[in-house]
N, C-alpha and C positions, 0 to 999 in steps of 0.2 A: 411651526412657531406659534405659541399660544399668546392670547391677549391677557393683559392685566385684568384682574377681576374688577368689577365696578360698573357703573351705569354706562360707560362708554364701550362696553363689550359688544362686539358685533359691528363696530364702526371703524372706519379707516380713512385717513386723509392722504391724498396723493398730490404732491406738490413738485413743481419744476422750476420755481423761481423764488428769490428771497421775499418778494412781496406776497406771494401766495402763502409762504410759511408764516410770515408775520401775521397775516390775516387769519390763518388757522388758530394761532395763539389768541388773537382778539376774539374769535368766535368762541373759543373755549372759556374765555373770561365772561362772555356774554351769556352762555348757556351751560348750566351746570352739568347736563348730561353729556356734554362734549368736552368738558374740562379733562385734560389728560388723555384725549383721543390719540390713538397711535398714528404716527405719521411715517409714510414711505416717501423718501426723496428720490425723484427720478432725475438724476444728475445730468447736467450738460457735459460735454466733452472737455471744455477748457474755458478760460477767460474769467472776467470779473464776476459773472453770474455764479460760477462755481465757488469762487472765493467768498462771496457774500453768503451763499448757501451754507458753507462750512461754518461761518460765524453765527448764522441764524440757528443752526442746529444746536449749538451750545445754549443759546437763549431759550429755545423751545424745551430742551431737557430741563433747564432751570425752572421753567414754567410748569413742569410736571408731565411733559409729553414724551413718551418713548419714541425714538426715531430710528429708522433703518435707512441705509444708504444703498441705492441701486444704480447700476450703470447700463441703462437700456440702449444707449447710443454707441456703444463700442462694438465694432464689427458689423457684418451684413445682417439683413433682416431684423433691424433693430426693434421694430414694433412687435414682431412675434417673439423675439428674445425677451423683451421687456415684460410682456404679458406672462410668458412662461415662468420667468424669474419671480413674478409676484403671485403665482398660483397658490403657494402655501399661505401667504398673508391674506389672500382674498377668500379663503375658505370660511364659510359661515358669515361672511360680511353681508349685512342688510342695509347699512347706512354708509354712504360714501360722501366724502367731502373732497371736492376737486377745485383746482385753481384755474384750469385752462380747458374750457369745453371744446376748443379747437384742436387740442392735442390728439394726434393719431393714436397713441397708446391709450389715453383715457377714453376716447370714443370707442375703441375696440372693447375695453373693459366694461363700459356701460352697456354695450351691445350684447355681451355674452354673459353678463352677471345678473342674477335675480335680486333686485334691490327694492326696498320699500321706500327709500328716501335718498335723494341726491341733493347736496347743498353746494352751490357754487360760491366760492369766495373770490373777492376781487383779485384780478391780475392786472389792475390798472384800468385805463380808459377803454380797453377792449370790451369791458362789461357794457358800455353804452352801445357798441355795435352788436353784441350778442343780444341785448334786449330788443333792438330795432329788428334784427333778423328774425328773432323768435316771434314777435308780434306780426311781422309781414309774412310769416310762413316760409321763409327762405331756408336753403341749406346753410349750414354754418361754414363760413369762410372768412379769413382774416381780411380786415379792411384795406390793407395795402397789397393784397395778393392780385397778381396780374394773370391774364390768360397765358397758358404755356403753349409754345408753338410746335413742339415735336410730338410725333405720334406716341412715343414712349411716355411722355408726360401726360398726354391726353388720356391714356389708359389709366395712369396713376390717379389723375383727377377724377375719372369716372368711378374708380374703386373707392376713393375718398368720399365722393358724394353719396354713394350707396351706403357706406358706413354712417355718414352724417344723417341720412334719411332714417336709418334704423334707430339712431340715438334719439331723433325727434319723436319717433313713434313710442319708444320706451319711456320718454319723459313727458309726453303730452297728457293733458287732463283725463282722457278716457282710460289711460293705463292705471295700474295699481301703484305706480311709483310717484311719490310726491316730490316735486321740484321746488327748491328754495333758493334764495339769492341773498347772500350776506355782502352788503356793499355800502360804500359811502357815496356812490354815484346817484344822481337824481333820476331814477328809473322806476317805472311802473309797468309790470308785465301781468296781463290778465291770467288768472289761474296759477300764478306763481307767488308764494309768499316772500315778500322782501323784508329783510331784517337790517336795520340801520347799523352801520359800523361807525362808532364814534371814537375809535382808537383809545378806548379807556385804559387798556393795558399799557400802552406806551406812555400815556399821560400820568398814570399812577406810578410807573417805574421811575420815570425821570421828572424832576421838578421843572418848573417853568425855566426856559433857557436864558442864558445871558445873551443879550442882544448887542452886537458890536456895531460901531459906526460903519457907514458905507454899505456896499451891496455885494451880494453873491449872485452868480449866474448859474443856472441849471441847464446842463446840456441835454441834447436829444440825439437819437439815432436815425433821424429822418433822412440823412444823407446815406447812411449804411443800408437802409431799407429801400433805397432807390426812389424816394418820394421827392426830395428837393436837391437842387444843384449844390455841389460842394463850394463853388466859388461864391455863390449868393449867400449861403449859410455863413461862411467865414467872414464875408464883408459885414453881414448883420451882427455877428458876434463882436467884431471889432468896434462897430458903431455903438453897441450896447455897453461895452466896456468903457468907452469914452464918455458916453452920456450919463451913466450911473456911477462911474468910478469903482466899478467892480474889481475886487482883488482876488476872488476865488472863483473857479469854474468847476462845478461838481459834474464830473464826467458820468454820462449814462453808461451802464454796464456793457452795452453793445457798441460803444463808439470805438472807432479804429485808432490805433496808435499814431498813424501818420497824420491824421486830422488833429489829434490832440497835441502833437508836436508843433504843428503850425499855430494852433491857438496859444500855446505856451509862449511862443515867440512874440506874441502881442503884449507881453508883460504881465500876464495873469497867472496865478498859481493853479495848476491842475490838481484836483483832489479826486483820487480814485478810492472812494469810500469802501470800507470792508463791510459795511452794513447798509440797509436801505436808508434813503435820505430822510424818511419820516423819523427814524431813530436818531440819526446824526443831527437833524435840525432840533429835535426836542431836547437832546442832550446838550446842544450848544457848544460853543457860541455860534450864533447865526447872524447874518447881516440884517441890518434894519430894513433893507429892501431886498427881497428875493425875486429875481427876474427869471421867468421860465417861458420857454416856448410851449405850445399846446401839448400837454402831456399829463400823466397821472397826477403829478405833484400840484397842479393848479386846483385839484379837487382835495387832495389829502393834506397838504401843508396848512391851508386855512383852518382845518380842524385841529391838527397837531399843534399849531402855534397859537391857538385861541387863548386870549388872556395875556399875550406878550405884546411887545411894541413892534414886532416884526410885521412887515406888509408884503404880501405876495402880489406881484405884477405879472400880467400875462402878455407875451409878445406874439402878435398874429403873424401868420405866414403870408408874405406878399405874393400876388398872383404870379409874378415873373420869377419867383424862386422855384417853382415846380419843374421837375423834369418833363420833357415832352410826352413821355409815355405814361405819366401819372393819370390815373383815372379820376373822373369827376367824383366818384365815390370817396376817394381819399380826401379830396378838398372838402367835401360835405362833412366827412367825419371830423376832420380837424376843426372846421368851423363850429361843429356841434360841441366839441370839447371846450372851446373858448366861450361860446355863448352860454352854455350851462354853468360853467364856473362863474362867469360874471353874474348870472341870474341868482346863483345859490349864495355867493359870498361877496358880491359887489366889488369884484376885483377891478383895479384900474388897468388900462391898456398901456403897454410900454411904448415910449416914443424913441425913434432912432435918432 
C-alpha cells in the first residue's frame, strides 16, 4: 500500500480514539509537512468510541487525510495480529504520530521500527501522567491501573514492562529518534519538544457557538474504571443537576448503559454524542455553564469555547467517593487535572 506523494511521505499516524484522530487533524493544520498525513485507525471492538471514530474518519478525510481502518482487537493474540496487519503500511515509515503511548500495539511498533521521529498527540489528561512518568524515569503505566493478583497476569505485566522499557530506550535523548509532544496540557518534559495545540482547526471550521441558558453536565467513566463508587457518583450527579439546573448530560464514551439509565431517571437528557465533545461544544448550542468532573474537557473546552459566553466549571472528587482499592496515585492524578486546569484557565469549582 503506497503513500500519497508529498511532504508527508514516510509518515503515519496511529490512532485508537476519537480525540486522538481529532488531534492528528489539528497537528496537520499546525505543521505543513504533516498536513494530509496518512492515518491508520486501530478500532475498538464496540461501543460509542467506535461510533465516534467512524464519524471522525469522515472529517479527517475532508481535511485531506487518507484513512485506513484496522481491527486489531478481534480474535486472540490481538497485539501480534495488529502489528502484522500494519506491516505493509509501516514499510518505509520514519516518522510516527501516535495518540496513546500506553497502547500495547503502539509500544510494540515503536520497539521494532526504526524511526527518526515520534510525535505523541493528546489522548486527554493521560498526557499529564505520561509527562510525569517520563520525567521520573518510570515505566509507562496507566494512572488507574492496579496491581494484578494472579500469576498469569503477573507474567503479562512483566512482559508489558519489558516492552515499555524498550520504548523508553528508543525514545530517550541518547537515541537517534526525536520525541515530540503535541498537547494543550500544561506540561514541560526535558529533551522533548512540546507543541501547543490551540484547536485552530475546530475553531476555524465552526463559528463561535450559540450559548443557551442553563447548564450542561459532562459525564465521566471513573465508575467504570473502578476509581469511584457508583452510588457516590450518582448522588453527586443528582446534586449538580439540582444546583445548576442542568438539562443535558453528555455521556463519556465509556460509560455503562445501566448507569446512564439511572441518571436519565433524574430528569436530565442523556446525550451520546457521535463526535468528540470539543466539536459538539464548538458547533453549539452549548450551556452557559458547563460542569465537568476532572477530565480532559476541563483543559480542552476553555480553549475551544474561548470568546463565547460559556463558562467551564470543574467538580472535584470528594475523598469518600473513592473505592477502597483506589491507589493514592489515582487521587493525586485527578487532583493534578483539577489544579492545572484552574491554574491555566481560572476555572471555578462546582458547588454541590
